[in-house]
N, C-alpha and C positions, 0 to 999 in steps of 0.2 A: 809865174801864174799871173793872169790879168787881175788888176784890182777892180776892173769894171765887170760886173756880172752881165748886164744887159746894155747893148749899144745900138740904138736905132738912129740912122743918120740919113737925112735927106729922103724920107719916105714919101713916095708918090703913089696915089692909087685912085683909079677911076673905074667905075662900073659902066657897062654898055659902051665900052670904048669904040670910038669911031662911028657911033650910031646917033641917030637924032636925039634919043633920050640920054645921052652921056651925062654921067654925074661924077664930078671930081670930088673925092672925099678927103684925101690927104694931099697937101701941097708943099711937101719938103719938111715934114715933121722930123724933129731931132731930139731925142731923149737918151740920157744914160742913167744907169742905176748902179751904184757901187756895191761891192760885196757887203752884206749885212745891212744895207740901207733900205728904209721903207719910204717910198715916194708916193705922194698923193697926186693923182691925175685929175684935175677939176676941169669940167667941160660942160657947156650948155648942150642940150639935145641937138643932135644932127651935126655936131662938130667933128665927128670922126673917131670918137674914143674907142668904140666897140671894134671898129676896123683896125685901129692901131693895136689894141690888145690882141686881136686875133692874128695879125702879122707877127707880133712879138712872140706869141705862143705857137707859131708855125702851123696855125690852123688855116692860114690864108697866106698869099704871096703878094709883095708889093710890085708895082709896074717898074719902080726905080728905087734905089736906096740900098742901105747896108743894114743887115740884121745879124749881130753877133751875140752869142751867149757863152760867157766864160772865156771870151777871147777868140772863140771859134766862129768863123764865118759860116752862116747857115745857107747862104744863097746857092752855093754850088752842090748842095746835097741832093741825092736821089730822093724820090718820094718815100722810099723804105727807110732810108737814113734819117729823113725828117721825122717820120713817125717814131723811130727808135729814140731819137733826141728828145722829142716831146714827151715820150713816156718816162724817160730817165731824168730829164732835167726840169720839166715844167709842170707846175700844178696850177689848175685854172678853177676859179670859183665864179659862178654866175649869180645874177640877182635872184633867179628862181633855182631851187636846189637841184632839179633834174635827177633826183634819186629814182632808182628803178622800183616801181611800186610793189612788185611781187616778191622782193627780197627784203630781209631785215636790215636794220641799221648796220649791224656787223658785216653782213654779206655784201652790202653796197660798198664797204671799205675793203673787203677781201678781193672782190672781183678784179679791180685794176692791178692789184699785185699779182694775181694768177695770170693775167695777161702779160705780165713782165717776167713770168718764169719763176715766181716765188712759190715754194711749196705751201700747200693749203695750211698746214699747222702752223707754220711760221707767219703766214699771212693773217690767220685768225688772231694769233698773239699780238701782232702789230696792231691790228684793228682794235682789239681789246684795250691795249695800252693808250691808244689815241683817244678812244671814247672816255677812258678814265681821266685823261688830261683835260678834256673839255667838260667834265663833270656830269656826263650822262651814261656811265657805264651800266647803270641799271636799266637802260632803255635799249640795250644791245639787241635784244630778240624782237623788238617791235618793228613792224613795217612802217613805212613813212606816213601812211594815212593815220596811224595811231599816235604820231608825234605832233607837238606844237610847232609852230612856224620857226620859233627860235631853235628848238631842237633839231628840226629838219636841216636848218642851215649849219649847225654845229657838225652834223654828220656829213654835210657836203665839205666843210673845211677838213675834216679828218680824211675823206676820200681824196681830196686834192693833195694831202700831205703823205698819203699812203706809201708811195714809191720814193719818199726821201728826196723831193725835187730840190734843185739849187735855187730856183726862180719861182716865185709865186705871182700870179696875175689874177686880179680880181676886178669884176665888172659890177659896180654897185652892189657889193656883197651883203649889205644890210638894207637895201632900198626897198625890199618887199615887207619889212617888219614895222610895227608901230615904234614911235620914237623911244620909249623906255626899253623895249626888247632890243631894239637896234643898238642902243648904247652899250647894253650888257654884252650882247653877242660880239659886237666889235672889240670890246675889251678881251674877250676870250680869244678872238682872232690874233690880236696884237700880242697877247701873251704867248700864244703858240709860235708866232713868227720870231719873237725875241728869243725864246727858249732854244729854238732850232737854228738861230743865226741866219735865217733865210734873207735873201734879197727879195723885195716885193714892190710891185707897181699896182696901186689900188685906185681904181676909178670911183669918185663919189660925187654927188652933188652937195653933200652935207659938209659945210665948211668947218663945223665944230670937230668932225671926225678927221677931216683933212689936217687940222691944226695939231692933231696928236701924233702925226707922222713926222719923219725927219725933215722932209722938204716937200714943198707943194709947187707943182708945175701946171700951167694952164694951156689948154688946147682950145684954139678959136679958129674957126674956118679953115681946119685942116693944118694949122701951123701951131707950133709951140711958141707962146708969147710970154 
């Protein structure tokens, strides 16, 4: 079994390739995350962090380079196999919660499990357990609009963890919250990650939050420096 959960090597990515408006975003970026390691990805705006995270999470493809999850090369997979790998292995958290407004907190965590073939009763039990872990079990029946920003993001954390991923990717997961709430909610996220032994790559502008992780890497102008 590979001791490296995520390996990104020599990633290159350009948009509008071969056209007058071509923009090169990644220029040979290389990062690895060990099993159980939490790595902070610090980057100024426009450095390519969101693109890198989308490639790592199999939401986008690189023009060149290696993407391995758990020692398995993802480059040669069919679209269907990539989707299955993403559902099974990767949890993704965004700056904005992107919860479905017409569903309750519990239902938002149940839905990705149903898509993965989990029976509804088992999915609901798992969702309830996760909400209990992040301290908002009492809010399970509330829709996103009735939740505070911190509560919404906790539900988003639970949704990302619902299918038991091996790798968590987060793009400014507390960037939309005020400093006090951000600090508290980040603590909840770190507790959840540590309890489950997840590997995580977390992009943040906040150097204080970055310092609470195992290691910090910096992305500048499409390269890790």
